[in-house]
Every structure is written in structure tokens, then in C-alpha cells.
N, C-alpha and C positions, 0 to 999 in steps of 0.2 A: 223522446230522442234516435233519430235514425242515425245508427254507426256504419250503416252497410256501402256507404258512400267513400268508406276507408278503406285502401286496399291490405292484405291480408297479409303480415310479416309473422316472421319468427314467434317476436314475442311480441303478438297482438294484443294492447291494453289501450282500447280507448278509452276516453274522458271526454267528460264536456268544461272549459277553464272558464265558465262561469257559475256551474255546478262549485267548482275545485274551491274555486276563491271566497266563493258566498260561506266557506266551514273556518277557513282561515288554521286549519290545520294541516300537518303533515301523513304522507301517504307513503305506504311499505309495498314494493312489487317483489315477490322472488320466483324468478325463473323455473318451470320445470325439469325433470333431467332429460325429458325429450325436448323442451325449447332450448337447453344448455345444447346438446348436440344437432341441434340444427344448425345452432347459431353457431358453433366451431365449424361448420362446413361452411357456410358464408364467409364468416373473417378467415378460413383457409390456417387453421390453427389445428395441433392433434389432438388436444382433449379441453372442454371447458365443465372445471366442476363445480363451479359458484358462479351464481350470477344475479345480483340483489338489488335494489335503491329504492331511495326515499326519497321526497317529493315534495314541494309546497305550489303550491297559485294563488301567486297575489295580484291585483290590479292596481298602477299607479294614478298618480293624476294626470298622466295625460291618455288615460285609459286605455291601457294597454298592458298586457297580461303579462305577466312577469312569472315563469318556469325556474325553481331551482333547486336541488338538492346534492346528492352525493352517493353514486355509484360505489360497488364492494363487488371484486369478480376476483377468480382463484384459474387460473388457464394452465397448459403445458403446449411445450411446443420444442420442435425438433433446432438440438444447438447448428448452428451455423456451419462449426468446427468437427464435431462429435457427430453429429445425429441422434444422440442421447437428449430425451427427454428432459428440458427445462419449466422448472415452474417460476410462474408470476401468480404474487398478489397485488393486486389493484386497487387504490383506495383513490377516487377522487371526486373533484365538484364540479358541479355542472350548469349553467345559467343563459339562458335563451327571453325574448324578448317577441310577444306575438301581437301582432294589431288583424282586426276584421276587415274585409277587404275594403269596403267604402273608406277606410282612412287612406288605403294604397293608394286610391285616387290621386291624393292630398301627396304623396310625400316626397315629389320632386320642388315644389312651390318653398319661397325661401322662408317662410311662416313657418311650416311645418320644418325644415331645418333650422332654423331656429330655437323652437320648442322644446325640439330634443338635445339643440345643445344645452339648452338652460336647464335640464331636467338631470340637477346636480353630477351634470358628464359623465354618469352612468355607463349610455348608451350609445351610439354615434347612430345618426337614421341608416345606414346599411346594416347595420345588426337586426333589424328589424326583422322576421319572418312576420309574409305575412297567407292568411288562412280567408277561405272560403267560407268560415261561419267557424262556431266556438269549439268542433271537434279536433282533437288532435290522439294523434298515436304514440303516449310517453313513453311505452315499450320499445319504439322506434328511438326516438329523441335519445332513451338512455342506450340503447346500443350503439350510436352514432358517435356518442364521447366515447364509450368504449373503445369504438375500432379506433379512435385516436390516441389509448394511450398503451397501444400493444407495441411490444419491444418488438422492433421489426428485422433487429439483428442477435435474435437471442445468443447466449451462451453459456455453457457450463463453467462450470469450474475453472479457475485457470492451470491449477496441477492437472487436473481432468485432458484440459486440451492439450497441455503440452505434455503428458507422456502417450497420448494419441500420435499426433504428430510425430515426436521423437519415433516410435513404434515405425508408423506408417515408413520414414524415412529410412528406417534403419532395413529395413524386412521390404521395404515394396518400391524404393527412389527408380530403380533401371530394372527391364525385363527383356530379356532379348527376344528379338520378331521372329516371325516363325523358319526361317531360313539361317539365323544365329549368325549374322554374321556383326547386326549391326543393333542400336541399341535404341530405347523409345520412352519416353515417361510414361504411365500409365496415367489414367483421367483420378485423381484426387479420390474427390466423392466418390469414384463405384471401390476406391479401396478402403477408404473411411467407413463403406458402406460393408465390406466383408468384414473389416476388423470389430463393428458394432454389433455383428449377425455371432461372430464368434464367441463376443462375450455376454 
């Protein structure tokens, strides 16, 4: 089995779908600290303390590979209000269907669409991912599902946000310009950054 054709990713875990489907058992992968650091850079988050996932590979009656499992992660991001670090624990399931390239040639035919529809309604035809062979980087699959679960607008506790904003408007609401005759608003984000650095 040759995995050299797969592009190297931050969490590189190549598998053979055919081989894994024959074992009928779950596999668990845990990212190393170095891999967590690289993933944090890619996902543009402050820190990734833990990332692991468990998966199984099965083959259905249409000879499609079904990869399913769950991910566990603990990350830290900057609060959008206070710039304080906010922790997020992620526990999520994932599920994908894969087919080898020769089947992809028939994906637009009526017979194929009907066969997928009749397969207990679990997947639609456009839900299937097509591969040139049975090699798959399962680490990249899990990473992409992790990215979907990351909070895009992390916030600290409401009491913390309220206090920081209260201090901001009380102490840094307005500032005279260099001439001393006019006033203007300081950048809220610059001021909040100064406050968090002082604390």
C-alpha cells in the first residue's frame, strides 16, 4: 500500500478504507502536542490543548465506504469582547460516505440516483465523496469536522464582559486630540487590549 500520493497534513493519518472495513472495529487517534500546535495555527485559534477522535469504517450494500465516529477536543480562543482566553470543549459526531472513482462515472444516471435514494434514505447522491483509490487521510477528515464546531465568536463570562466594557466607557470613552479643542473616540479594541494587558 502506497500513501505517498496523499498530501501531507498537520494530522497525517493515512488509512486503507478496504482494510479498515474488514476489521469491524473502532480505531482511536490522539494528536501529539506538536500536531495540536500546528493545527491551532491552521485553524487560527490561540491554543489546542487536546484533540482525539475515534472512527469505524463499514461498507454498505452499494459498496460504498461509510466512515463514522466522534471527535473530542479542548481549545482556547480570545474573547471577541475582552481578549481574554476562553476555553471550549468539543464533543461531536461525524459521518461521511466514500466511493472509488469507477462508480463516480455513473453518479448522474437515473438508476444510480434511485439506488442511493432507496438506501434507507441515509445519504443523498451529492453527499458521497469520490476517491481515486481506497486511501484516505482520516486525520484530515476529523480536522475538517473539528473546524465546523469551533465557535466563531467566543465570549468570556457575561460578568467579565460587562465589567471590562464598564471600565472602558468610564475611563477611556473620550480622549482629547493633540490640540485639546476636539474629542474623538479611541479604538475600542485598542483600549480593551490595554486593559487586558494591565490585568
